[in-house]
N, CA, C and O atoms as a printed pandas DataFrame, in Angstrom:
     atom_number atom_name residue_name chain_id  residue_number  x_coord  y_coord  z_coord
0              1         N          UNK        A               1   63.842  112.140  -14.376
1              2        CA          UNK        A               1   62.683  112.073  -13.390
2              3         C          UNK        A               1   61.500  112.094  -14.263
3              4         O          UNK        A               1   60.608  111.329  -13.897
4              5         N          UNK        A               2   61.272  112.772  -15.316
5              6        CA          UNK        A               2   60.114  112.367  -16.153
6              7         C          UNK        A               2   60.232  111.491  -16.872
7              8         O          UNK        A               2   59.116  111.185  -17.291
8              9         N          UNK        A               3   61.074  110.811  -17.322
9             10        CA          UNK        A               3   61.392  109.386  -17.762
10            11         C          UNK        A               3   60.648  108.202  -16.902
11            12         O          UNK        A               3   59.938  107.333  -17.408
12            13         N          UNK        A               4   60.892  108.311  -15.751
13            14        CA          UNK        A               4   60.632  107.694  -14.481
14            15         C          UNK        A               4   59.040  107.720  -14.309
15            16         O          UNK        A               4   58.398  106.677  -14.189
16            17         N          UNK        A               5   58.450  108.992  -14.307
17            18        CA          UNK        A               5   57.119  109.103  -14.158
18            19         C          UNK        A               5   56.209  108.834  -15.209
19            20         O          UNK        A               5   55.006  108.607  -15.079
20            21         N          UNK        A               6   57.000  108.882  -16.481
21            22        CA          UNK        A               6   56.139  108.345  -17.921
22            23         C          UNK        A               6   56.067  107.041  -17.696
23            24         O          UNK        A               6   54.959  106.552  -17.915
24            25         N          UNK        A               7   57.329  105.953  -17.137
25            26        CA          UNK        A               7   57.193  104.714  -17.196
26            27         C          UNK        A               7   56.056  104.410  -16.350
27            28         O          UNK        A               7   55.179  103.632  -16.725
28            29         N          UNK        A               8   56.031  105.069  -15.074
29            30        CA          UNK        A               8   54.817  104.708  -13.817
30            31         C          UNK        A               8   53.675  104.910  -14.683
31            32         O          UNK        A               8   52.847  104.003  -14.769
32            33         N          UNK        A               9   53.538  105.870  -15.266
33            34        CA          UNK        A               9   52.131  106.375  -16.174
34            35         C          UNK        A               9   51.672  105.277  -17.151
35            36         O          UNK        A               9   50.498  104.923  -17.261
36            37         N          UNK        A              10   52.801  104.725  -17.916
37            38        CA          UNK        A              10   52.417  103.604  -18.920
38            39         C          UNK        A              10   52.146  102.528  -18.032
39            40         O          UNK        A              10   51.191  101.925  -18.522
40            41         N          UNK        A              11   52.456  102.051  -17.109
41            42        CA          UNK        A              11   52.241  100.862  -16.436
42            43         C          UNK        A              11   50.849  100.969  -15.951
43            44         O          UNK        A              11   50.254   99.901  -15.804
44            45         N          UNK        A              12   50.252  102.011  -15.688
45            46        CA          UNK        A              12   48.940  102.218  -15.223
46            47         C          UNK        A              12   48.067  102.825  -16.353
47            48         O          UNK        A              12   46.869  102.542  -16.310
48            49         N          UNK        A              13   48.407  103.439  -17.130
49            50        CA          UNK        A              13   47.369  104.111  -17.909
50            51         C          UNK        A              13   47.308  103.013  -19.514
51            52         O          UNK        A              13   48.213  103.013  -20.349
52            53         N          UNK        A              14   46.205  102.283  -19.600
53            54        CA          UNK        A              14   46.389  101.322  -20.738
54            55         C          UNK        A              14   46.684  102.329  -22.329
55            56         O          UNK        A              14   47.419  101.928  -23.232
56            57         N          UNK        A              15   46.076  103.393  -22.352
57            58        CA          UNK        A              15   46.392  104.099  -23.536
58            59         C          UNK        A              15   47.951  104.314  -23.932
59            60         O          UNK        A              15   48.286  104.596  -25.083
60            61         N          UNK        A              16   48.839  104.158  -22.904
61            62        CA          UNK        A              16   50.280  104.706  -23.181
62            63         C          UNK        A              16   51.042  103.104  -23.346
63            64         O          UNK        A              16   52.197  102.898  -23.721
64            65         N          UNK        A              17   50.167  102.232  -23.005
65            66        CA          UNK        A              17   50.899  100.709  -23.311
66            67         C          UNK        A              17   50.786  100.264  -24.394
67            68         O          UNK        A              17   50.768   99.037  -24.297
68            69         N          UNK        A              18   50.670  100.678  -25.713
69            70        CA          UNK        A              18   50.617  100.398  -26.909
70            71         C          UNK        A              18   49.467   99.673  -27.036
71            72         O          UNK        A              18   49.521   98.799  -27.902
72            73         N          UNK        A              19   48.260   99.793  -26.324
73            74        CA          UNK        A              19   46.868   99.129  -26.695
74            75         C          UNK        A              19   46.102   99.878  -27.766
75            76         O          UNK        A              19   46.182  101.101  -27.889
76            77         N          UNK        A              20   45.348   99.091  -28.545
77            78        CA          UNK        A              20   44.357  100.053  -29.189
78            79         C          UNK        A              20   43.416  100.697  -28.411
79            80         O          UNK        A              20   43.142  100.464  -27.233
80            81         N          UNK        A              21   42.922  101.556  -29.180
81            82        CA          UNK        A              21   41.931  102.273  -28.076
82            83         C          UNK        A              21   40.692  101.433  -27.727
83            84         O          UNK        A              21   40.269  101.602  -26.584
84            85         N          UNK        A              22   39.982  100.487  -28.569
85            86        CA          UNK        A              22   39.075   99.295  -28.078
86            87         C          UNK        A              22   39.773   98.548  -27.078
87            88         O          UNK        A              22   39.107   98.279  -26.079
88            89         N          UNK        A              23   40.961   98.148  -27.109
89            90        CA          UNK        A              23   41.693   97.160  -25.702
90            91         C          UNK        A              23   41.801   98.000  -24.778
91            92         O          UNK        A              23   41.647   97.507  -23.660
92            93         N          UNK        A              24   41.992   99.006  -24.804
93            94        CA          UNK        A              24   42.401  100.027  -23.481
94            95         C          UNK        A              24   40.827   99.954  -22.950
95            96         O          UNK        A              24   40.565   99.260  -21.967
96            97         N          UNK        A              25   39.888  100.629  -23.578
97            98        CA          UNK        A              25   38.483  100.744  -23.098
98            99         C          UNK        A              25   38.270   99.708  -22.575
99           100         O          UNK        A              25   38.140   99.847  -21.359
100          101         N          UNK        A              26   38.100   98.043  -23.140
101          102        CA          UNK        A              26   37.788   97.207  -22.635
102          103         C          UNK        A              26   38.351   96.748  -21.226
103          104         O          UNK        A              26   37.759   96.217  -20.287
104          105         N          UNK        A              27   39.627   97.104  -21.364
105          106        CA          UNK        A              27   40.535   96.998  -19.897
106          107         C          UNK        A              27   39.938   97.714  -18.854
107          108         O          UNK        A              27   39.516   97.180  -17.828
108          109         N          UNK        A              28   39.885   99.165  -19.145
109          110        CA          UNK        A              28   39.313  100.323  -18.329
110          111         C          UNK        A              28   37.668   99.670  -17.587
111          112         O          UNK        A              28   37.379   99.606  -16.392
112          113         N          UNK        A              29   36.943   99.317  -18.621
113          114        CA          UNK        A              29   35.859   98.852  -18.326
114          115         C          UNK        A              29   35.707   97.898  -17.177
115          116         O          UNK        A              29   35.061   98.020  -16.137
116          117         N          UNK        A              30   36.540   96.813  -17.664
117          118        CA          UNK        A              30   36.636   95.456  -16.870
118          119         C          UNK        A              30   37.283   95.827  -15.439
119          120         O          UNK        A              30   36.930   95.159  -14.466
120          121         N          UNK        A              31   38.076   96.711  -15.302
121          122        CA          UNK        A              31   38.350   97.369  -14.020
122          123         C          UNK        A              31   37.520   97.979  -13.316
123          124         O          UNK        A              31   37.370   97.776  -12.111
124          125         N          UNK        A              32   36.819   98.883  -14.064
125          126        CA          UNK        A              32   35.934   99.620  -13.537
126          127         C          UNK        A              32   34.946   98.722  -13.000
127          128         O          UNK        A              32   34.755   98.848  -11.791
128          129         N          UNK        A              33   34.212   97.768  -13.654
129          130        CA          UNK        A              33   33.378   96.422  -13.009
130          131         C          UNK        A              33   33.653   95.951  -11.871
131          132         O          UNK        A              33   32.931   95.865  -10.878
132          133         N          UNK        A              34   34.817   95.613  -12.038
133          134        CA          UNK        A              34   35.601   94.851  -10.783
134          135         C          UNK        A              34   35.558   95.608   -9.551
135          136         O          UNK        A              34   35.194   95.025   -8.529
136          137         N          UNK        A              35   35.936   97.032   -9.506
137          138        CA          UNK        A              35   36.154   97.831   -8.703
138          139         C          UNK        A              35   34.520   98.357   -8.166
139          140         O          UNK        A              35   34.445   98.816   -7.026
140          141         N          UNK        A              36   33.612   98.297   -8.773
141          142        CA          UNK        A              36   31.965   98.417   -8.431
142          143         C          UNK        A              36   31.654   97.368   -8.011
143          144         O          UNK        A              36   30.741   97.529   -7.202
144          145         N          UNK        A              37   31.981   96.107   -8.144
145          146        CA          UNK        A              37   31.638   94.841   -7.763
146          147         C          UNK        A              37   32.050   94.651   -6.337
147          148         O          UNK        A              37   31.384   94.110   -5.454
148          149         N          UNK        A              38   33.365   95.227   -6.231
149          150        CA          UNK        A              38   34.136   95.004   -4.767
150          151         C          UNK        A              38   33.366   95.874   -3.936
151          152         O          UNK        A              38   33.077   95.522   -2.792
152          153         N          UNK        A              39   32.999   96.996   -4.407
153          154        CA          UNK        A              39   32.602   98.273   -3.380
154          155         C          UNK        A              39   30.787   97.927   -3.272
155          156         O          UNK        A              39   30.148   98.571   -2.439
156          157         N          UNK        A              40   30.265   97.189   -3.905
157          158        CA          UNK        A              40   28.972   96.853   -3.524
158          159         C          UNK        A              40   28.996   95.765   -2.871
159          160         O          UNK        A              40   27.977   95.828   -2.183
160          161         N          UNK        A              41   29.647   94.554   -2.588
161          162        CA          UNK        A              41   29.830   93.744   -1.713
162          163         C          UNK        A              41   30.373   94.207   -0.461
163          164         O          UNK        A              41   29.996   93.612    0.549
164          165         N          UNK        A              42   31.153   95.116   -0.347
165          166        CA          UNK        A              42   31.661   95.770    0.676
166          167         C          UNK        A              42   30.567   96.567    1.357
167          168         O          UNK        A              42   30.496   96.553    2.586
168          169         N          UNK        A              43   29.680   97.286    0.599
169          170        CA          UNK        A              43   28.445   98.126    1.227
170          171         C          UNK        A              43   27.820   96.857    1.736
171          172         O          UNK        A              43   27.757   96.637    2.946
172          173         N          UNK        A              44   27.386   96.069    0.894
173          174        CA          UNK        A              44   26.120   95.195    1.534
174          175         C          UNK        A              44   26.953   94.141    2.794
175          176         O          UNK        A              44   26.186   93.861    3.716
176          177         N          UNK        A              45   28.087   93.667    2.907
177          178        CA          UNK        A              45   28.332   92.976    4.049
178          179         C          UNK        A              45   28.373   94.101    5.287
179          180         O          UNK        A              45   28.003   93.793    6.421
180          181         N          UNK        A              46   28.811   95.300    4.986
181          182        CA          UNK        A              46   28.646   96.326    5.939
182          183         C          UNK        A              46   27.647   96.687    6.750
183          184         O          UNK        A              46   27.624   96.678    7.981
184          185         N          UNK        A              47   26.665   97.065    5.837
185          186        CA          UNK        A              47   25.333   97.482    6.617
186          187         C          UNK        A              47   24.302   96.349    6.540
187          188         O          UNK        A              47   23.329   96.626    7.242
188          189         N          UNK        A              48   24.194   95.196    5.937
189          190        CA          UNK        A              48   23.300   94.291    6.101
190          191         C          UNK        A              48   23.775   93.044    6.902
191          192         O          UNK        A              48   22.975   92.405    7.585
192          193         N          UNK        A              49   25.090   92.709    6.806
193          194        CA          UNK        A              49   25.169   91.592    7.603
194          195         C          UNK        A              49   25.190   91.670    9.218
195          196         O          UNK        A              49   25.034   90.696    9.954
196          197         N          UNK        A              50   25.398   92.921    9.616
197          198        CA          UNK        A              50   25.308   93.422   11.096
198          199         C          UNK        A              50   24.051   94.100   11.492
199          200         O          UNK        A              50   24.031   94.719   12.555
200          201         N          UNK        A              51   22.922   94.037   10.682
201          202        CA          UNK        A              51   21.634   94.486   10.681
202          203         C          UNK        A              51   20.956   94.094   11.952
203          204         O          UNK        A              51   20.557   94.943   12.750
204          205         N          UNK        A              52   20.816   92.740   12.153
205          206        CA          UNK        A              52   20.197   92.245   13.363
206          207         C          UNK        A              52   20.981   92.626   14.769
207          208         O          UNK        A              52   20.378   92.650   15.842
208          209         N          UNK        A              53   22.236   92.888   14.660
209          210        CA          UNK        A              53   22.833   93.130   15.670
210          211         C          UNK        A              53   22.749   94.689   16.020
211          212         O          UNK        A              53   22.687   95.018   17.204
212          213         N          UNK        A              54   22.745   95.587   15.076
213          214        CA          UNK        A              54   22.419   96.598   15.401
214          215         C          UNK        A              54   21.096   96.895   15.696
215          216         O          UNK        A              54   20.939   97.823   16.489
216          217         N          UNK        A              55   20.022   96.303   15.230
217          218        CA          UNK        A              55   18.642   96.208   15.795
218          219         C          UNK        A              55   18.598   96.037   17.216
219          220         O          UNK        A              55   17.874   96.739   17.922
220          221         N          UNK        A              56   19.270   95.220   17.623
221          222        CA          UNK        A              56   19.398   94.586   19.189
222          223         C          UNK        A              56   19.874   95.588   19.869
223          224         O          UNK        A              56   19.149   96.083   20.732
224          225         N          UNK        A              57   21.319   96.170   19.620
225          226        CA          UNK        A              57   21.750   97.443   20.158
226          227         C          UNK        A              57   20.960   98.618   20.126
227          228         O          UNK        A              57   21.222   99.356   21.076
228          229         N          UNK        A              58   20.317   98.935   19.569
229          230        CA          UNK        A              58   19.282  100.064   19.246
230          231         C          UNK        A              58   18.180   99.902   20.247
231          232         O          UNK        A              58   17.651  100.772   20.939
232          233         N          UNK        A              59   17.951   98.688   20.191
233          234        CA          UNK        A              59   16.422   98.541   21.002
234          235         C          UNK        A              59   17.252   98.344   22.606
235          236         O          UNK        A              59   16.513   98.536   23.571
236          237         N          UNK        A              60   18.320   98.078   22.832
237          238        CA          UNK        A              60   18.860   98.100   24.185
238          239         C          UNK        A              60   19.361   99.667   24.588
239          240         O          UNK        A              60   19.453   99.922   25.789
240          241         N          UNK        A              61   19.600  100.436   23.865
241          242        CA          UNK        A              61   20.000  101.733   23.831
242          243         C          UNK        A              61   18.843  102.847   23.653
243          244         O          UNK        A              61   19.093  104.051   23.714
244          245         N          UNK        A              62   17.452  102.285   23.409
245          246        CA          UNK        A              62   16.765  103.054   22.955
246          247         C          UNK        A              62   16.041  103.804   24.018
247          248         O          UNK        A              62   15.857  103.094   25.006
248          249         N          UNK        A              63   15.520  105.144   24.144
249          250        CA          UNK        A              63   15.451  105.780   25.421
250          251         C          UNK        A              63   13.923  105.702   25.732
251          252         O          UNK        A              63   13.490  105.675   26.884
252          253         N          UNK        A              64   13.059  105.665   24.499
253          254        CA          UNK        A              64   11.780  105.179   24.534
254          255         C          UNK        A              64   11.683  103.694   25.373
255          256         O          UNK        A              64   10.815  103.675   26.246
256          257         N          UNK        A              65   12.320  102.706   25.233
257          258        CA          UNK        A              65   12.097  101.540   25.563
258          259         C          UNK        A              65   12.599  101.735   27.134
259          260         O          UNK        A              65   11.992  101.023   27.934
260          261         N          UNK        A              66   13.526  102.519   27.632
261          262        CA          UNK        A              66   13.956  102.855   28.760
262          263         C          UNK        A              66   12.677  103.467   29.488
263          264         O          UNK        A              66   12.483  103.135   30.657
264          265         N          UNK        A              67   11.884  104.255   28.924
265          266        CA          UNK        A              67   10.894  105.325   29.438
266          267         C          UNK        A              67    9.786  104.264   29.829
267          268         O          UNK        A              67    9.219  104.330   30.920
268          269         N          UNK        A              68    9.464  103.162   28.782
269          270        CA          UNK        A              68    8.472  102.211   28.830
270          271         C          UNK        A              68    8.757  101.101   30.036
271          272         O          UNK        A              68    7.889  100.573   30.731
272          273         N          UNK        A              69    9.844  100.935   30.092
273          274        CA          UNK        A              69   10.483   99.810   31.203
274          275         C          UNK        A              69    9.994  100.624   32.517
275          276         O          UNK        A              69    9.106  100.149   33.225
276          277         N          UNK        A              70   10.544  101.747   32.789
277          278        CA          UNK        A              70   10.561  102.592   33.910
278          279         C          UNK        A              70    8.936  102.793   34.240
279          280         O          UNK        A              70    8.514  102.649   35.388
280          281         N          UNK        A              71    8.147  103.107   33.225
281          282        CA          UNK        A              71    6.614  103.435   32.922
282          283         C          UNK        A              71    6.183  101.924   33.616
283          284         O          UNK        A              71    5.682  101.981   34.739
284          285         N          UNK        A              72    6.315  100.931   33.151
285          286        CA          UNK        A              72    5.518   99.525   33.348
286          287         C          UNK        A              72    6.135   99.384   35.058
287          288         O          UNK        A              72    5.310   99.140   35.939
288          289         N          UNK        A              73    7.316   99.520   35.347
289          290        CA          UNK        A              73    7.610   99.371   36.738
290          291         C          UNK        A              73    6.974  100.089   37.859
291          292         O          UNK        A              73    6.910   99.771   39.046
292          293         N          UNK        A              74    6.490  101.184   37.200
293          294        CA          UNK        A              74    5.885  102.181   38.242
294          295         C          UNK        A              74    4.400  102.153   38.358
295          296         O          UNK        A              74    3.700  102.616   39.259
296          297         N          UNK        A              75    3.993  101.409   37.084
297          298        CA          UNK        A              75    2.518  101.542   36.958
298          299         C          UNK        A              75    1.853  101.083   38.143
299          300         O          UNK        A              75    2.449  100.185   38.738
300          301         N          UNK        A              76    0.565  101.547   38.727
301          302        CA          UNK        A              76   -0.306  101.497   39.327
302          303         C          UNK        A              76   -0.334  102.206   40.673
303          304         O          UNK        A              76    0.193  103.315   40.581
304          305         N          UNK        A              77   -0.750  101.942   41.809
305          306        CA          UNK        A              77   -0.842  103.067   42.695
306          307         C          UNK        A              77    0.302  103.253   43.799
307          308         O          UNK        A              77    0.834  102.309   44.382
308          309         N          UNK        A              78    0.618  104.655   44.011
309          310        CA          UNK        A              78    1.980  104.647   44.710
310          311         C          UNK        A              78    1.445  103.738   46.142
311          312         O          UNK        A              78    0.309  103.365   46.433
312          313         N          UNK        A              79    2.790  103.554   46.899
313          314        CA          UNK        A              79    2.497  102.953   48.076
314          315         C          UNK        A              79    2.071  104.043   48.984
315          316         O          UNK        A              79    2.327  105.244   48.890
316          317         N          UNK        A              80    1.355  103.397   49.905
317          318        CA          UNK        A              80    0.813  104.461   50.795
318          319         C          UNK        A              80    1.666  104.973   52.030
319          320         O          UNK        A              80    2.263  104.134   52.705
320          321         N          UNK        A              81    1.731  106.081   52.292
321          322        CA          UNK        A              81    2.715  106.463   53.270
322          323         C          UNK        A              81    1.720  106.919   54.541
323          324         O          UNK        A              81    0.602  107.428   54.463
324          325         N          UNK        A              82    2.460  106.584   55.688
325          326        CA          UNK        A              82    1.944  106.718   56.973
326          327         C          UNK        A              82    1.996  108.111   57.192
327          328         O          UNK        A              82    2.625  108.801   56.391
328          329         N          UNK        A              83    1.345  108.703   58.301
329          330        CA          UNK        A              83    0.851  110.248   58.551
330          331         C          UNK        A              83    2.336  110.617   58.775
331          332         O          UNK        A              83    2.740  111.517   58.039
332          333         N          UNK        A              84    3.209  110.108   59.632
333          334        CA          UNK        A              84    4.348  110.557   60.135
334          335         C          UNK        A              84    5.440  110.497   59.001
335          336         O          UNK        A              84    6.512  111.089   59.127
336          337         N          UNK        A              85    5.142  109.808   57.968
337          338        CA          UNK        A              85    6.354  109.988   56.817
338          339         C          UNK        A              85    5.769  111.116   56.068
339          340         O          UNK        A              85    6.570  111.932   55.612
340          341         N          UNK        A              86    4.461  111.310   55.854
341          342        CA          UNK        A              86    4.074  112.409   55.371
342          343         C          UNK        A              86    4.296  113.570   55.865
343          344         O          UNK        A              86    4.746  114.465   55.149
344          345         N          UNK        A              87    3.977  113.793   57.374
345          346        CA          UNK        A              87    4.576  115.164   58.059
346          347         C          UNK        A              87    6.039  115.574   57.732
347          348         O          UNK        A              87    6.480  116.678   57.413
348          349         N          UNK        A              88    6.777  114.186   57.924
349          350        CA          UNK        A              88    8.228  114.499   57.581
350          351         C          UNK        A              88    8.727  115.062   56.511
351          352         O          UNK        A              88    9.565  115.961   56.456
352          353         N          UNK        A              89    8.043  114.357   55.424
353          354        CA          UNK        A              89    8.320  114.771   53.840
354          355         C          UNK        A              89    7.896  116.401   53.661
355          356         O          UNK        A              89    8.625  117.188   53.057
356          357         N          UNK        A              90    6.790  116.734   54.188
357          358        CA          UNK        A              90    6.394  118.128   54.289
358          359         C          UNK        A              90    7.343  119.174   54.888
359          360         O          UNK        A              90    7.755  120.223   54.392
360          361         N          UNK        A              91    7.636  118.494   56.350
361          362        CA          UNK        A              91    8.790  119.379   56.797
362          363         C          UNK        A              91   10.086  119.569   56.053
363          364         O          UNK        A              91   10.620  120.663   55.870
364          365         N          UNK        A              92   10.470  118.592   55.706
365          366        CA          UNK        A              92   11.698  118.464   54.782
366          367         C          UNK        A              92   11.323  119.379   53.205
367          368         O          UNK        A              92   12.218  119.906   52.545
368          369         N          UNK        A              93   10.366  119.405   52.947
369          370        CA          UNK        A              93   10.218  120.554   51.578
370          371         C          UNK        A              93    9.901  121.608   52.035
371          372         O          UNK        A              93    9.937  122.544   51.236
372          373         N          UNK        A              94    9.492  121.900   53.380
373          374        CA          UNK        A              94    9.633  123.704   54.038
374          375         C          UNK        A              94   10.603  123.919   54.265
375          376         O          UNK        A              94   10.919  125.105   54.168
376          377         N          UNK        A              95   11.611  122.975   54.681
377          378        CA          UNK        A              95   12.876  123.706   54.883
378          379         C          UNK        A              95   13.819  123.835   53.829
379          380         O          UNK        A              95   14.889  124.364   54.130
380          381         N          UNK        A              96   13.626  123.414   52.503
381          382        CA          UNK        A              96   14.168  123.675   51.405
382          383         C          UNK        A              96   14.221  125.014   50.912
383          384         O          UNK        A              96   15.064  125.359   50.084
384          385         N          UNK        A              97   13.296  125.841   51.417
385          386        CA          UNK        A              97   13.257  127.398   51.146
386          387         C          UNK        A              97   14.282  128.282   51.641
387          388         O          UNK        A              97   14.219  129.490   51.411
């Protein structure tokens, strides 16, 4: 079991594979740079490629925009109520108590 674990470690750890310190260090740095570049491209594509779509979604779901739309719609004088409608509304409000 331990020999198998050592073989697995030897395959992944450059220091155990017979390389010199400098060679192992260069290999580790190269892999590190490669992973770093992959991660940076992943982050760029995830967060900047969909930026326009996200902004449109934010605008569509924005409560401020909903409020402004509602406000613009109801801007101006309210419709005039007739005396009968006003009396009926007042009676309904009195009956709520």
